[in-house]
C-alpha positions as CSV (number, residue, x, y, z in Angstrom):
1,X,-39.0,54.8,-91.7
2,X,-38.7,51.4,-90.0
3,X,-37.6,50.4,-86.5
4,X,-35.3,47.4,-86.2
5,X,-34.1,45.4,-83.2
6,X,-30.6,44.2,-83.9
7,X,-28.5,41.4,-82.4
8,X,-24.7,41.2,-82.8
9,X,-23.0,37.9,-82.4
10,X,-19.4,36.6,-82.8
11,X,-19.1,34.6,-86.1
12,X,-17.7,31.2,-85.0
13,X,-16.9,28.6,-87.6
14,X,-19.1,25.5,-87.1
15,X,-21.5,27.1,-84.6
16,X,-25.1,26.7,-85.4
17,X,-27.3,29.8,-85.8
18,X,-29.2,29.2,-82.6
19,X,-25.9,28.9,-80.7
20,X,-24.5,32.2,-82.2
21,X,-27.6,34.3,-81.4
22,X,-28.5,32.6,-78.1
23,X,-26.1,34.9,-76.3
24,X,-25.5,38.0,-78.5
25,X,-22.7,40.3,-77.5
26,X,-24.9,43.3,-78.1
27,X,-28.6,44.1,-78.6
28,X,-29.9,47.5,-79.8
29,X,-32.6,49.4,-81.6
30,X,-32.1,51.5,-84.8
31,X,-34.4,53.4,-87.0
32,X,-33.8,53.5,-90.8
33,X,-35.5,53.5,-94.2
34,X,-34.4,49.9,-94.9
35,X,-32.2,47.2,-93.5
36,X,-29.2,48.3,-95.6
37,X,-29.4,51.8,-94.1
38,X,-29.8,50.2,-90.6
39,X,-26.7,48.1,-91.3
40,X,-24.7,51.2,-92.2
41,X,-25.8,53.0,-89.1
42,X,-24.8,50.0,-86.9
43,X,-21.5,49.6,-88.7
44,X,-20.7,53.3,-88.2
45,X,-21.5,53.1,-84.5
46,X,-19.4,49.9,-84.0
47,X,-16.4,51.1,-86.1
48,X,-14.6,53.0,-83.2
49,X,-15.2,50.1,-80.8
50,X,-13.5,47.5,-82.9
51,X,-10.9,49.7,-84.6
52,X,-7.9,48.2,-82.7
53,X,-9.0,44.6,-82.8
54,X,-11.5,43.7,-85.5
55,X,-13.6,40.6,-84.9
56,X,-15.7,38.4,-87.1
57,X,-19.2,39.5,-86.3
58,X,-22.6,39.1,-87.7
59,X,-25.7,41.0,-87.1
60,X,-29.4,40.1,-87.2
61,X,-32.0,42.7,-87.9
62,X,-35.7,42.2,-87.1
63,X,-38.3,44.8,-88.2
64,X,-40.5,45.6,-85.3
65,X,-44.0,47.2,-85.5
66,X,-45.8,48.9,-82.7
67,X,-48.9,47.5,-81.1
68,X,-52.1,48.2,-82.9
69,X,-53.8,49.6,-79.8
70,X,-51.0,51.9,-78.8
71,X,-50.0,49.8,-75.8
72,X,-48.9,46.2,-75.7
73,X,-46.2,44.1,-77.3
74,X,-44.3,45.1,-80.3
75,X,-44.4,42.5,-83.1
76,X,-41.3,41.5,-85.0
77,X,-40.8,40.1,-88.5
78,X,-38.5,37.6,-90.1
79,X,-34.8,38.0,-89.2
80,X,-32.4,39.5,-91.7
81,X,-28.8,38.1,-91.1
82,X,-25.8,40.1,-92.3
83,X,-22.0,39.7,-91.8
84,X,-20.2,42.7,-90.4
85,X,-16.9,43.2,-92.3
86,X,-14.2,45.7,-91.5
87,X,-11.6,46.6,-94.1
88,X,-8.0,47.8,-93.7
89,X,-9.4,51.3,-93.9
90,X,-11.3,50.8,-90.7
């Protein structure tokens, strides 16, 4: 089981990556076996929120690991970027 910090940003054409994630619209934490399971959990959680007016969003996941000594700063790994797509069924 992994712990992920995730950031959701609006997907804007022409916007650089740093601009999109400089001010995310949501930040959260999710536990999952891998980033695909984390994506599914986040998508299921967001689906009711955007059901009436879907937006083009993207999400960035970062695996975080607890401090070695039990207290301190959590470390994070390389970001995993994923588009969030809603279908007509959503």
